[in-house]
PQR file with spaces between the fields and no chain letter, atoms N, CA, C, O and H, PARSE charges and radii, in Angstrom:
ATOM       1  N    UNK     1       0.498   13.431   25.710 -0.4000 1.5000
ATOM       2  CA   UNK     1       1.415   12.476   26.288 -0.0000 2.0000
ATOM       3  C    UNK     1       2.822   13.051   26.239  0.5500 1.7000
ATOM       4  O    UNK     1       3.139   13.897   25.403 -0.5500 1.4000
ATOM       5  N    UNK     2       3.636   12.586   27.130 -0.4000 1.5000
ATOM       6  CA   UNK     2       5.012   13.063   27.164 -0.0000 2.0000
ATOM       7  C    UNK     2       5.807   12.460   26.003  0.5500 1.7000
ATOM       8  O    UNK     2       5.368   11.480   25.401 -0.5500 1.4000
ATOM       9  H    UNK     2       3.378   11.898   27.810  0.4000 1.0000
ATOM      10  N    UNK     3       6.949   13.025   25.690 -0.4000 1.5000
ATOM      11  CA   UNK     3       7.788   12.499   24.613 -0.0000 2.0000
ATOM      12  C    UNK     3       8.250   11.085   24.928  0.5500 1.7000
ATOM      13  O    UNK     3       8.365   10.259   24.022 -0.5500 1.4000
ATOM      14  H    UNK     3       7.305   13.821   26.179  0.4000 1.0000
ATOM      15  N    UNK     4       8.519   10.791   26.205 -0.4000 1.5000
ATOM      16  CA   UNK     4       8.931    9.442   26.605 -0.0000 2.0000
ATOM      17  C    UNK     4       7.854    8.418   26.272  0.5500 1.7000
ATOM      18  O    UNK     4       8.159    7.336   25.772 -0.5500 1.4000
ATOM      19  H    UNK     4       8.426   11.462   26.941  0.4000 1.0000
ATOM      20  N    UNK     5       6.602    8.754   26.545 -0.4000 1.5000
ATOM      21  CA   UNK     5       5.492    7.858   26.222 -0.0000 2.0000
ATOM      22  C    UNK     5       5.345    7.745   24.711  0.5500 1.7000
ATOM      23  O    UNK     5       5.182    6.640   24.194 -0.5500 1.4000
ATOM      24  H    UNK     5       6.355    9.633   26.951  0.4000 1.0000
ATOM      25  N    UNK     6       5.398    8.864   23.989 -0.4000 1.5000
ATOM      26  CA   UNK     6       5.259    8.851   22.530 -0.0000 2.0000
ATOM      27  C    UNK     6       6.336    7.989   21.876  0.5500 1.7000
ATOM      28  O    UNK     6       6.075    7.328   20.871 -0.5500 1.4000
ATOM      29  H    UNK     6       5.530    9.762   24.409  0.4000 1.0000
ATOM      30  N    UNK     7       7.538    7.992   22.439 -0.4000 1.5000
ATOM      31  CA   UNK     7       8.631    7.189   21.883 -0.0000 2.0000
ATOM      32  C    UNK     7       8.399    5.693   22.054  0.5500 1.7000
ATOM      33  O    UNK     7       8.968    4.895   21.310 -0.5500 1.4000
ATOM      34  H    UNK     7       7.750    8.529   23.255  0.4000 1.0000
ATOM      35  N    UNK     8       7.582    5.304   23.011 -0.4000 1.5000
ATOM      36  CA   UNK     8       7.367    3.884   23.307 -0.0000 2.0000
ATOM      37  C    UNK     8       5.982    3.384   22.924  0.5500 1.7000
ATOM      38  O    UNK     8       5.708    2.190   23.049 -0.5500 1.4000
ATOM      39  H    UNK     8       7.120    5.953   23.616  0.4000 1.0000
ATOM      40  N    UNK     9       5.111    4.260   22.463 -0.4000 1.5000
ATOM      41  CA   UNK     9       3.691    3.958   22.313 -0.0000 2.0000
ATOM      42  C    UNK     9       3.394    2.751   21.416  0.5500 1.7000
ATOM      43  O    UNK     9       2.388    2.076   21.634 -0.5500 1.4000
ATOM      44  H    UNK     9       5.334    5.230   22.361  0.4000 1.0000
ATOM      45  N    UNK    10       4.225    2.460   20.427 -0.4000 1.5000
ATOM      46  CA   UNK    10       3.936    1.329   19.542 -0.0000 2.0000
ATOM      47  C    UNK    10       4.619    0.042   19.994  0.5500 1.7000
ATOM      48  O    UNK    10       4.412   -1.004   19.378 -0.5500 1.4000
ATOM      49  H    UNK    10       5.042    3.009   20.250  0.4000 1.0000
ATOM      50  N    UNK    11       5.425    0.090   21.048 -0.4000 1.5000
ATOM      51  CA   UNK    11       6.074   -1.114   21.547 -0.0000 2.0000
ATOM      52  C    UNK    11       5.042   -2.076   22.115  0.5500 1.7000
ATOM      53  O    UNK    11       4.110   -1.653   22.799 -0.5500 1.4000
ATOM      54  H    UNK    11       5.593    0.940   21.548  0.4000 1.0000
ATOM      55  N    UNK    12       5.201   -3.381   21.835 -0.4000 1.5000
ATOM      56  CA   UNK    12       4.232   -4.333   22.386 -0.0000 2.0000
ATOM      57  C    UNK    12       4.275   -4.330   23.914  0.5500 1.7000
ATOM      58  O    UNK    12       5.339   -4.293   24.531 -0.5500 1.4000
ATOM      59  H    UNK    12       5.959   -3.725   21.280  0.4000 1.0000
ATOM      60  N    UNK    13       3.099   -4.370   24.487 -0.4000 1.5000
ATOM      61  CA   UNK    13       2.884   -4.454   25.939 -0.0000 2.0000
ATOM      62  C    UNK    13       3.249   -3.179   26.683  0.5500 1.7000
ATOM      63  O    UNK    13       3.263   -3.184   27.914 -0.5500 1.4000
ATOM      64  H    UNK    13       2.234   -4.401   23.985  0.4000 1.0000
ATOM      65  N    UNK    14       3.545   -2.086   25.984 -0.4000 1.5000
ATOM      66  CA   UNK    14       3.750   -0.813   26.668 -0.0000 2.0000
ATOM      67  C    UNK    14       2.384   -0.232   27.000  0.5500 1.7000
ATOM      68  O    UNK    14       1.533   -0.099   26.120 -0.5500 1.4000
ATOM      69  H    UNK    14       3.534   -2.082   24.984  0.4000 1.0000
ATOM      70  N    UNK    15       2.173    0.108   28.243 -0.4000 1.5000
ATOM      71  CA   UNK    15       0.909    0.699   28.658 -0.0000 2.0000
ATOM      72  C    UNK    15       1.134    1.685   29.792  0.5500 1.7000
ATOM      73  O    UNK    15       2.045    1.522   30.604 -0.5500 1.4000
ATOM      74  H    UNK    15       2.864    0.000   28.957  0.4000 1.0000
ATOM      75  N    UNK    16       0.303    2.694   29.836 -0.4000 1.5000
ATOM      76  CA   UNK    16       0.311    3.630   30.957 -0.0000 2.0000
ATOM      77  C    UNK    16      -0.772    3.246   31.958  0.5500 1.7000
ATOM      78  O    UNK    16      -0.957    3.927   32.966 -0.5500 1.4000
ATOM      79  H    UNK    16      -0.437    2.826   29.176  0.4000 1.0000
ATOM      80  N    UNK    17      -1.490    2.155   31.682 -0.4000 1.5000
ATOM      81  CA   UNK    17      -2.574    1.693   32.545 -0.0000 2.0000
ATOM      82  C    UNK    17      -2.271    0.319   33.137  0.5500 1.7000
ATOM      83  O    UNK    17      -3.164   -0.521   33.247 -0.5500 1.4000
ATOM      84  H    UNK    17      -1.339    1.601   30.863  0.4000 1.0000
ATOM      85  N    UNK    18      -1.035    0.093   33.511 -0.4000 1.5000
ATOM      86  CA   UNK    18      -0.640   -1.181   34.093 -0.0000 2.0000
ATOM      87  C    UNK    18      -1.479   -1.465   35.339  0.5500 1.7000
ATOM      88  O    UNK    18      -1.616   -0.611   36.215 -0.5500 1.4000
ATOM      89  H    UNK    18      -0.310    0.776   33.421  0.4000 1.0000
ATOM      90  N    UNK    19      -2.031   -2.659   35.405 -0.4000 1.5000
ATOM      91  CA   UNK    19      -2.866   -3.052   36.539 -0.0000 2.0000
ATOM      92  C    UNK    19      -4.295   -2.543   36.453  0.5500 1.7000
ATOM      93  O    UNK    19      -5.089   -2.775   37.364 -0.5500 1.4000
ATOM      94  H    UNK    19      -1.919   -3.353   34.693  0.4000 1.0000
ATOM      95  N    UNK    20      -4.633   -1.848   35.363 -0.4000 1.5000
ATOM      96  CA   UNK    20      -5.985   -1.319   35.190 -0.0000 2.0000
ATOM      97  C    UNK    20      -6.655   -1.886   33.940  0.5500 1.7000
ATOM      98  O    UNK    20      -7.627   -1.317   33.442 -0.5500 1.4000
ATOM      99  H    UNK    20      -3.988   -1.660   34.623  0.4000 1.0000
ATOM     100  N    UNK    21      -6.144   -2.991   33.440 -0.4000 1.5000
ATOM     101  CA   UNK    21      -6.756   -3.641   32.287 -0.0000 2.0000
ATOM     102  C    UNK    21      -6.126   -3.299   30.948  0.5500 1.7000
ATOM     103  O    UNK    21      -6.534   -3.853   29.927 -0.5500 1.4000
ATOM     104  H    UNK    21      -5.355   -3.453   33.844  0.4000 1.0000
ATOM     105  N    UNK    22      -5.150   -2.408   30.918 -0.4000 1.5000
ATOM     106  CA   UNK    22      -4.498   -2.072   29.649 -0.0000 2.0000
ATOM     107  C    UNK    22      -3.448   -3.102   29.296  0.5500 1.7000
ATOM     108  O    UNK    22      -2.613   -3.453   30.130 -0.5500 1.4000
ATOM     109  H    UNK    22      -4.819   -1.958   31.747  0.4000 1.0000
ATOM     110  N    UNK    23      -3.483   -3.598   28.049 -0.4000 1.5000
ATOM     111  CA   UNK    23      -2.499   -4.607   27.635 -0.0000 2.0000
ATOM     112  C    UNK    23      -1.347   -4.008   26.843  0.5500 1.7000
ATOM     113  O    UNK    23      -0.275   -4.609   26.767 -0.5500 1.4000
ATOM     114  H    UNK    23      -4.161   -3.314   27.372  0.4000 1.0000
ATOM     115  N    UNK    24      -1.547   -2.838   26.255 -0.4000 1.5000
ATOM     116  CA   UNK    24      -0.491   -2.223   25.470 -0.0000 2.0000
ATOM     117  C    UNK    24      -0.306   -2.848   24.106  0.5500 1.7000
ATOM     118  O    UNK    24       0.789   -2.789   23.545 -0.5500 1.4000
ATOM     119  H    UNK    24      -2.417   -2.350   26.317  0.4000 1.0000
ATOM     120  N    UNK    25      -1.355   -3.448   23.556 -0.4000 1.5000
ATOM     121  CA   UNK    25      -1.221   -4.094   22.252 -0.0000 2.0000
ATOM     122  C    UNK    25      -1.938   -3.360   21.125  0.5500 1.7000
ATOM     123  O    UNK    25      -1.630   -3.601   19.958 -0.5500 1.4000
ATOM     124  H    UNK    25      -2.244   -3.495   24.011  0.4000 1.0000
ATOM     125  N    UNK    26      -2.871   -2.483   21.427 -0.4000 1.5000
ATOM     126  CA   UNK    26      -3.682   -1.875   20.368 -0.0000 2.0000
ATOM     127  C    UNK    26      -2.853   -1.125   19.339  0.5500 1.7000
ATOM     128  O    UNK    26      -3.004   -1.365   18.141 -0.5500 1.4000
ATOM     129  H    UNK    26      -3.122   -2.288   22.375  0.4000 1.0000
ATOM     130  N    UNK    27      -1.989   -0.229   19.773 -0.4000 1.5000
ATOM     131  CA   UNK    27      -1.194    0.528   18.802 -0.0000 2.0000
ATOM     132  C    UNK    27      -0.120   -0.333   18.151  0.5500 1.7000
ATOM     133  O    UNK    27       0.259   -0.086   17.006 -0.5500 1.4000
ATOM     134  H    UNK    27      -1.867   -0.035   20.746  0.4000 1.0000
ATOM     135  N    UNK    28       0.372   -1.334   18.862 -0.4000 1.5000
ATOM     136  CA   UNK    28       1.342   -2.247   18.269 -0.0000 2.0000
ATOM     137  C    UNK    28       0.693   -3.032   17.125  0.5500 1.7000
ATOM     138  O    UNK    28       1.295   -3.193   16.063 -0.5500 1.4000
ATOM     139  H    UNK    28       0.064   -1.534   19.792  0.4000 1.0000
ATOM     140  N    UNK    29      -0.514   -3.513   17.338 -0.4000 1.5000
ATOM     141  CA   UNK    29      -1.236   -4.235   16.289 -0.0000 2.0000
ATOM     142  C    UNK    29      -1.533   -3.303   15.122  0.5500 1.7000
ATOM     143  O    UNK    29      -1.384   -3.694   13.965 -0.5500 1.4000
ATOM     144  H    UNK    29      -1.003   -3.382   18.201  0.4000 1.0000
ATOM     145  N    UNK    30      -1.951   -2.080   15.413 -0.4000 1.5000
ATOM     146  CA   UNK    30      -2.226   -1.100   14.360 -0.0000 2.0000
ATOM     147  C    UNK    30      -0.961   -0.798   13.557  0.5500 1.7000
ATOM     148  O    UNK    30      -0.995   -0.757   12.327 -0.5500 1.4000
ATOM     149  H    UNK    30      -2.073   -1.762   16.354  0.4000 1.0000
ATOM     150  N    UNK    31       0.149   -0.589   14.254 -0.4000 1.5000
ATOM     151  CA   UNK    31       1.420   -0.300   13.597 -0.0000 2.0000
ATOM     152  C    UNK    31       1.817   -1.448   12.667  0.5500 1.7000
ATOM     153  O    UNK    31       2.218   -1.214   11.527 -0.5500 1.4000
ATOM     154  H    UNK    31       0.177   -0.623   15.253  0.4000 1.0000
ATOM     155  N    UNK    32       1.707   -2.680   13.149 -0.4000 1.5000
ATOM     156  CA   UNK    32       2.069   -3.835   12.319 -0.0000 2.0000
ATOM     157  C    UNK    32       1.162   -3.961   11.099  0.5500 1.7000
ATOM     158  O    UNK    32       1.635   -4.287   10.011 -0.5500 1.4000
ATOM     159  H    UNK    32       1.381   -2.871   14.075  0.4000 1.0000
ATOM     160  N    UNK    33      -0.124   -3.708   11.266 -0.4000 1.5000
ATOM     161  CA   UNK    33      -1.042   -3.782   10.127 -0.0000 2.0000
ATOM     162  C    UNK    33      -0.698   -2.728    9.079  0.5500 1.7000
ATOM     163  O    UNK    33      -0.665   -3.024    7.884 -0.5500 1.4000
ATOM     164  H    UNK    33      -0.508   -3.443   12.150  0.4000 1.0000
ATOM     165  N    UNK    34      -0.446   -1.518    9.518 -0.4000 1.5000
ATOM     166  CA   UNK    34      -0.142   -0.430    8.584 -0.0000 2.0000
ATOM     167  C    UNK    34       1.193   -0.654    7.894  0.5500 1.7000
ATOM     168  O    UNK    34       1.289   -0.489    6.678 -0.5500 1.4000
ATOM     169  H    UNK    34      -0.472   -1.278   10.489  0.4000 1.0000
ATOM     170  N    UNK    35       2.226   -1.027    8.643 -0.4000 1.5000
ATOM     171  CA   UNK    35       3.560   -1.130    8.054 -0.0000 2.0000
ATOM     172  C    UNK    35       3.810   -2.463    7.360  0.5500 1.7000
ATOM     173  O    UNK    35       4.309   -2.484    6.235 -0.5500 1.4000
ATOM     174  H    UNK    35       2.148   -1.161    9.631  0.4000 1.0000
ATOM     175  N    UNK    36       3.477   -3.561    7.999 -0.4000 1.5000
ATOM     176  CA   UNK    36       3.805   -4.876    7.443 -0.0000 2.0000
ATOM     177  C    UNK    36       2.791   -5.384    6.431  0.5500 1.7000
ATOM     178  O    UNK    36       3.174   -5.976    5.422 -0.5500 1.4000
ATOM     179  H    UNK    36       3.072   -3.544    8.912  0.4000 1.0000
ATOM     180  N    UNK    37       1.511   -5.165    6.679 -0.4000 1.5000
ATOM     181  CA   UNK    37       0.483   -5.690    5.783 -0.0000 2.0000
ATOM     182  C    UNK    37       0.198   -4.714    4.643  0.5500 1.7000
ATOM     183  O    UNK    37       0.117   -5.113    3.481 -0.5500 1.4000
ATOM     184  H    UNK    37       1.200   -4.684    7.499  0.4000 1.0000
ATOM     185  N    UNK    38       0.047   -3.442    4.982 -0.4000 1.5000
ATOM     186  CA   UNK    38      -0.352   -2.455    3.981 -0.0000 2.0000
ATOM     187  C    UNK    38       0.815   -1.716    3.338  0.5500 1.7000
ATOM     188  O    UNK    38       0.625   -1.028    2.335 -0.5500 1.4000
ATOM     189  H    UNK    38       0.113   -3.119    5.926  0.4000 1.0000
ATOM     190  N    UNK    39       2.015   -1.844    3.893 -0.4000 1.5000
ATOM     191  CA   UNK    39       3.189   -1.197    3.318 -0.0000 2.0000
ATOM     192  C    UNK    39       3.244    0.301    3.541  0.5500 1.7000
ATOM     193  O    UNK    39       3.841    1.027    2.746 -0.5500 1.4000
ATOM     194  H    UNK    39       2.169   -2.403    4.708  0.4000 1.0000
ATOM     195  N    UNK    40       2.630    0.769    4.609 -0.4000 1.5000
ATOM     196  CA   UNK    40       2.590    2.200    4.885 -0.0000 2.0000
ATOM     197  C    UNK    40       3.436    2.596    6.073  0.5500 1.7000
ATOM     198  O    UNK    40       4.341    1.870    6.486 -0.5500 1.4000
ATOM     199  H    UNK    40       2.145    0.180    5.255  0.4000 1.0000
ATOM     200  N    UNK    41       3.126    3.760    6.618 -0.4000 1.5000
ATOM     201  CA   UNK    41       3.823    4.271    7.794 -0.0000 2.0000
ATOM     202  C    UNK    41       2.809    4.774    8.808  0.5500 1.7000
ATOM     203  O    UNK    41       1.710    5.194    8.447 -0.5500 1.4000
ATOM     204  H    UNK    41       2.391    4.350    6.283  0.4000 1.0000
ATOM     205  N    UNK    42       3.188    4.728   10.081 -0.4000 1.5000
ATOM     206  CA   UNK    42       2.370    5.264   11.158 -0.0000 2.0000
ATOM     207  C    UNK    42       3.305    6.003   12.099  0.5500 1.7000
ATOM     208  O    UNK    42       4.303    5.443   12.552 -0.5500 1.4000
ATOM     209  H    UNK    42       4.081    4.387   10.374  0.4000 1.0000
ATOM     210  N    UNK    43       2.990    7.253   12.396 -0.4000 1.5000
ATOM     211  CA   UNK    43       3.810    8.027   13.319 -0.0000 2.0000
ATOM     212  C    UNK    43       2.893    8.826   14.238  0.5500 1.7000
ATOM     213  O    UNK    43       1.718    9.039   13.940 -0.5500 1.4000
ATOM     214  H    UNK    43       2.179    7.708   12.029  0.4000 1.0000
ATOM     215  N    UNK    44       3.452    9.259   15.352 -0.4000 1.5000
ATOM     216  CA   UNK    44       2.688   10.041   16.325 -0.0000 2.0000
ATOM     217  C    UNK    44       3.465   11.291   16.699  0.5500 1.7000
ATOM     218  O    UNK    44       4.687   11.268   16.846 -0.5500 1.4000
ATOM     219  H    UNK    44       4.407    9.086   15.595  0.4000 1.0000
ATOM     220  N    UNK    45       2.728   12.380   16.848 -0.4000 1.5000
ATOM     221  CA   UNK    45       3.293   13.628   17.355 -0.0000 2.0000
ATOM     222  C    UNK    45       2.410   14.055   18.519  0.5500 1.7000
ATOM     223  O    UNK    45       1.184   14.014   18.418 -0.5500 1.4000
ATOM     224  H    UNK    45       1.735   12.399   16.729  0.4000 1.0000
ATOM     225  N    UNK    46       3.023   14.462   19.615 -0.4000 1.5000
ATOM     226  CA   UNK    46       2.243   14.808   20.789 -0.0000 2.0000
ATOM     227  C    UNK    46       2.912   15.914   21.581  0.5500 1.7000
ATOM     228  O    UNK    46       4.133   15.949   21.733 -0.5500 1.4000
ATOM     229  H    UNK    46       4.019   14.496   19.697  0.4000 1.0000
ATOM     230  N    UNK    47       2.092   16.803   22.074 -0.4000 1.5000
ATOM     231  CA   UNK    47       2.544   17.852   22.980 -0.0000 2.0000
ATOM     232  C    UNK    47       1.655   17.775   24.215  0.5500 1.7000
ATOM     233  O    UNK    47       0.434   17.889   24.101 -0.5500 1.4000
ATOM     234  H    UNK    47       1.100   16.775   21.950  0.4000 1.0000
ATOM     235  N    UNK    48       2.244   17.585   25.389 -0.4000 1.5000
ATOM     236  CA   UNK    48       1.429   17.513   26.598 -0.0000 2.0000
ATOM     237  C    UNK    48       0.495   18.726   26.711  0.5500 1.7000
ATOM     238  O    UNK    48       0.925   19.874   26.593 -0.5500 1.4000
ATOM     239  H    UNK    48       3.236   17.492   25.482  0.4000 1.0000
ATOM     240  N    UNK    49      -0.776   18.444   26.939 -0.4000 1.5000
ATOM     241  CA   UNK    49      -1.782   19.490   27.065 -0.0000 2.0000
ATOM     242  C    UNK    49      -2.425   19.890   25.749  0.5500 1.7000
ATOM     243  O    UNK    49      -3.482   20.520   25.747 -0.5500 1.4000
ATOM     244  H    UNK    49      -1.125   17.512   27.035  0.4000 1.0000
ATOM     245  N    UNK    50      -1.795   19.531   24.612 -0.4000 1.5000
ATOM     246  CA   UNK    50      -2.336   19.898   23.303 -0.0000 2.0000
ATOM     247  C    UNK    50      -2.931   18.710   22.556  0.5500 1.7000
ATOM     248  O    UNK    50      -3.538   18.897   21.501 -0.5500 1.4000
ATOM     249  H    UNK    50      -0.936   19.020   24.614  0.4000 1.0000
ATOM     250  N    UNK    51      -2.774   17.503   23.070 -0.4000 1.5000
ATOM     251  CA   UNK    51      -3.294   16.325   22.387 -0.0000 2.0000
ATOM     252  C    UNK    51      -2.240   15.641   21.537  0.5500 1.7000
ATOM     253  O    UNK    51      -1.070   16.023   21.523 -0.5500 1.4000
ATOM     254  H    UNK    51      -2.280   17.351   23.927  0.4000 1.0000
ATOM     255  N    UNK    52      -2.693   14.623   20.832 -0.4000 1.5000
ATOM     256  CA   UNK    52      -1.792   13.815   20.002 -0.0000 2.0000
ATOM     257  C    UNK    52      -2.354   13.715   18.597  0.5500 1.7000
ATOM     258  O    UNK    52      -3.568   13.747   18.394 -0.5500 1.4000
ATOM     259  H    UNK    52      -3.644   14.314   20.843  0.4000 1.0000
ATOM     260  N    UNK    53      -1.461   13.593   17.636 -0.4000 1.5000
ATOM     261  CA   UNK    53      -1.857   13.412   16.244 -0.0000 2.0000
ATOM     262  C    UNK    53      -1.159   12.178   15.692  0.5500 1.7000
ATOM     263  O    UNK    53       0.057   12.032   15.817 -0.5500 1.4000
ATOM     264  H    UNK    53      -0.475   13.566   17.801  0.4000 1.0000
ATOM     265  N    UNK    54      -1.934   11.299   15.087 -0.4000 1.5000
ATOM     266  CA   UNK    54      -1.393   10.101   14.465 -0.0000 2.0000
ATOM     267  C    UNK    54      -1.457   10.293   12.957  0.5500 1.7000
ATOM     268  O    UNK    54      -2.507   10.636   12.412 -0.5500 1.4000
ATOM     269  H    UNK    54      -2.922   11.417   14.986  0.4000 1.0000
ATOM     270  N    UNK    55      -0.346   10.073   12.293 -0.4000 1.5000
ATOM     271  CA   UNK    55      -0.264   10.203   10.841 -0.0000 2.0000
ATOM     272  C    UNK    55      -0.126    8.808   10.262  0.5500 1.7000
ATOM     273  O    UNK    55       0.865    8.120   10.504 -0.5500 1.4000
ATOM     274  H    UNK    55       0.507    9.794   12.735  0.4000 1.0000
ATOM     275  N    UNK    56      -1.130    8.392    9.491 -0.4000 1.5000
ATOM     276  CA   UNK    56      -1.126    7.082    8.842 -0.0000 2.0000
ATOM     277  C    UNK    56      -1.091    7.320    7.339  0.5500 1.7000
ATOM     278  O    UNK    56      -1.966    7.985    6.784 -0.5500 1.4000
ATOM     279  H    UNK    56      -1.936    8.950    9.294  0.4000 1.0000
ATOM     280  N    UNK    57      -0.078    6.774    6.693 -0.4000 1.5000
ATOM     281  CA   UNK    57       0.056    6.884    5.246 -0.0000 2.0000
ATOM     282  C    UNK    57       0.132    5.480    4.674  0.5500 1.7000
ATOM     283  O    UNK    57       0.979    4.680    5.072 -0.5500 1.4000
ATOM     284  H    UNK    57       0.633    6.234    7.144  0.4000 1.0000
ATOM     285  N    UNK    58      -0.763    5.185    3.733 -0.4000 1.5000
ATOM     286  CA   UNK    58      -0.753    3.867    3.097 -0.0000 2.0000
ATOM     287  C    UNK    58      -0.800    4.042    1.579  0.5500 1.7000
ATOM     288  O    UNK    58      -1.407    4.988    1.077 -0.5500 1.4000
ATOM     289  H    UNK    58      -1.451    5.834    3.409  0.4000 1.0000
ATOM     290  N    UNK    59      -0.160    3.132    0.856 -0.4000 1.5000
ATOM     291  CA   UNK    59      -0.186    3.215   -0.603 -0.0000 2.0000
ATOM     292  C    UNK    59      -1.567    2.818   -1.137  0.5500 1.7000
ATOM     293  O    UNK    59      -2.341    2.161   -0.441 -0.5500 1.4000
ATOM     294  H    UNK    59       0.334    2.363    1.264  0.4000 1.0000
ATOM     295  N    UNK    60      -1.867    3.216   -2.361 -0.4000 1.5000
ATOM     296  CA   UNK    60      -3.145    2.854   -2.968 -0.0000 2.0000
ATOM     297  C    UNK    60      -3.281    1.345   -3.134  0.5500 1.7000
ATOM     298  O    UNK    60      -4.382    0.803   -3.040 -0.5500 1.4000
ATOM     299  H    UNK    60      -1.238    3.750   -2.926  0.4000 1.0000
ATOM     300  N    UNK    61      -2.168    0.670   -3.378 -0.4000 1.5000
ATOM     301  CA   UNK    61      -2.163   -0.788   -3.510 -0.0000 2.0000
ATOM     302  C    UNK    61      -1.223   -1.369   -2.467  0.5500 1.7000
ATOM     303  O    UNK    61      -0.066   -0.963   -2.360 -0.5500 1.4000
ATOM     304  H    UNK    61      -1.273    1.110   -3.454  0.4000 1.0000
ATOM     305  N    UNK    62      -1.729   -2.316   -1.709 -0.4000 1.5000
ATOM     306  CA   UNK    62      -0.887   -2.977   -0.717 -0.0000 2.0000
ATOM     307  C    UNK    62       0.123   -3.864   -1.429  0.5500 1.7000
ATOM     308  O    UNK    62      -0.171   -4.417   -2.488 -0.5500 1.4000
ATOM     309  H    UNK    62      -2.668   -2.646   -1.796  0.4000 1.0000
ATOM     310  N    UNK    63       1.316   -4.002   -0.851 -0.4000 1.5000
ATOM     311  CA   UNK    63       2.310   -4.887   -1.478 -0.0000 2.0000
ATOM     312  C    UNK    63       1.821   -6.328   -1.462  0.5500 1.7000
ATOM     313  O    UNK    63       1.124   -6.759   -0.543 -0.5500 1.4000
ATOM     314  H    UNK    63       1.555   -3.553    0.010  0.4000 1.0000
ATOM     315  N    UNK    64       2.196   -7.046   -2.481 -0.4000 1.5000
ATOM     316  CA   UNK    64       1.823   -8.456   -2.567 -0.0000 2.0000
ATOM     317  C    UNK    64       2.858   -9.295   -1.834  0.5500 1.7000
ATOM     318  O    UNK    64       4.053   -9.007   -1.901 -0.5500 1.4000
ATOM     319  H    UNK    64       2.762   -6.696   -3.227  0.4000 1.0000
ATOM     320  N    UNK    65       2.408  -10.333   -1.135 -0.4000 1.5000
ATOM     321  CA   UNK    65       3.388  -11.198   -0.461 -0.0000 2.0000
ATOM     322  C    UNK    65       4.309  -11.860   -1.473  0.5500 1.7000
ATOM     323  O    UNK    65       3.886  -12.236   -2.567 -0.5500 1.4000
ATOM     324  H    UNK    65       1.437  -10.567   -1.081  0.4000 1.0000
ATOM     325  N    UNK    66       5.571  -11.995   -1.093 -0.4000 1.5000
ATOM     326  CA   UNK    66       6.535  -12.663   -1.966 -0.0000 2.0000
ATOM     327  C    UNK    66       6.153  -14.122   -2.115  0.5500 1.7000
ATOM     328  O    UNK    66       5.673  -14.753   -1.173 -0.5500 1.4000
ATOM     329  H    UNK    66       5.915  -11.689   -0.204  0.4000 1.0000
ATOM     330  N    UNK    67       6.370  -14.648   -3.304 -0.4000 1.5000
ATOM     331  CA   UNK    67       6.164  -16.073   -3.509 -0.0000 2.0000
ATOM     332  C    UNK    67       7.241  -16.818   -2.762  0.5500 1.7000
ATOM     333  O    UNK    67       8.372  -16.341   -2.659 -0.5500 1.4000
ATOM     334  H    UNK    67       6.760  -14.135   -4.070  0.4000 1.0000
ATOM     335  N    UNK    68       6.910  -17.971   -2.245 -0.4000 1.5000
ATOM     336  CA   UNK    68       7.874  -18.817   -1.561 -0.0000 2.0000
ATOM     337  C    UNK    68       8.796  -19.434   -2.612  0.5500 1.7000
ATOM     338  O    UNK    68       8.338  -20.231   -3.431 -0.5500 1.4000
ATOM     339  H    UNK    68       5.992  -18.358   -2.329  0.4000 1.0000
ATOM     340  N    UNK    69      10.091  -19.081   -2.608 -0.4000 1.5000
ATOM     341  CA   UNK    69      11.005  -19.616   -3.622 -0.0000 2.0000
ATOM     342  C    UNK    69      11.065  -21.140   -3.606  0.5500 1.7000
ATOM     343  O    UNK    69      11.301  -21.751   -4.648 -0.5500 1.4000
ATOM     344  H    UNK    69      10.462  -18.433   -1.943  0.4000 1.0000
ATOM     345  N    UNK    70      10.863  -21.750   -2.484 -0.4000 1.5000
ATOM     346  CA   UNK    70      10.920  -23.211   -2.406 -0.0000 2.0000
ATOM     347  C    UNK    70       9.784  -23.841   -3.189  0.5500 1.7000
ATOM     348  O    UNK    70       9.921  -24.957   -3.690 -0.5500 1.4000
ATOM     349  H    UNK    70      10.671  -21.254   -1.637  0.4000 1.0000
ATOM     350  N    UNK    71       8.660  -23.140   -3.300 -0.4000 1.5000
ATOM     351  CA   UNK    71       7.519  -23.717   -4.012 -0.0000 2.0000
ATOM     352  C    UNK    71       7.725  -23.653   -5.526  0.5500 1.7000
ATOM     353  O    UNK    71       7.012  -24.331   -6.267 -0.5500 1.4000
ATOM     354  H    UNK    71       8.549  -22.234   -2.892  0.4000 1.0000
ATOM     355  N    UNK    72       8.688  -22.848   -6.004 -0.4000 1.5000
ATOM     356  CA   UNK    72       8.973  -22.727   -7.432 -0.0000 2.0000
ATOM     357  C    UNK    72       9.928  -23.807   -7.927  0.5500 1.7000
ATOM     358  O    UNK    72      10.064  -24.011   -9.133 -0.5500 1.4000
ATOM     359  H    UNK    72       9.266  -22.298   -5.403  0.4000 1.0000
ATOM     360  N    UNK    73      10.588  -24.498   -7.001 -0.4000 1.5000
ATOM     361  CA   UNK    73      11.552  -25.512   -7.405 -0.0000 2.0000
ATOM     362  C    UNK    73      10.844  -26.750   -7.910  0.5500 1.7000
ATOM     363  O    UNK    73       9.817  -27.172   -7.379 -0.5500 1.4000
ATOM     364  H    UNK    73      10.477  -24.332   -6.021  0.4000 1.0000
ATOM     365  N    UNK    74      11.418  -27.311   -8.937 -0.4000 1.5000
ATOM     366  CA   UNK    74      10.867  -28.569   -9.464 -0.0000 2.0000
ATOM     367  C    UNK    74      11.342  -29.721   -8.610  0.5500 1.7000
ATOM     368  O    UNK    74      12.475  -29.738   -8.129 -0.5500 1.4000
ATOM     369  H    UNK    74      12.252  -26.969   -9.368  0.4000 1.0000
ATOM     370  N    UNK    75      10.463  -30.678   -8.431 -0.4000 1.5000
ATOM     371  CA   UNK    75      10.860  -31.881   -7.704 -0.0000 2.0000
ATOM     372  C    UNK    75      11.177  -32.969   -8.720  0.5500 1.7000
ATOM     373  O    UNK    75      10.484  -33.117   -9.727 -0.5500 1.4000
ATOM     374  H    UNK    75       9.543  -30.665   -8.822  0.4000 1.0000
ATOM     375  N    UNK    76      12.228  -33.724   -8.444 -0.4000 1.5000
ATOM     376  CA   UNK    76      12.618  -34.786   -9.376 -0.0000 2.0000
ATOM     377  C    UNK    76      12.593  -36.114   -8.694  0.5500 1.7000
ATOM     378  O    UNK    76      12.892  -37.133   -9.316 -0.5500 1.4000
ATOM     379  H    UNK    76      12.791  -33.603   -7.626  0.4000 1.0000
C-alpha cells in the first residue's frame, strides 16, 4: 500500500474498496481493541510491491478499568 493509505488505514470508514462492500472498520476496531482495551500499540509499515507488516504489542496484563469516582462517594 502507498504511504498515503498506510497513514489513514486505522481511521474509521477509510476504505480503498468504496462501493465494493468495504466499510473501513476492521482495522479501526482492531486498533481500538489493542490500544484502548488491552493497553498496547498497533502500527503498520508498508512498501508498495513488498507487502505490509503490522506490529502489535500488548502487555502481559491488560490495564484495569478505573473505578467510577462517583460510586465511591457516600450518600447521606
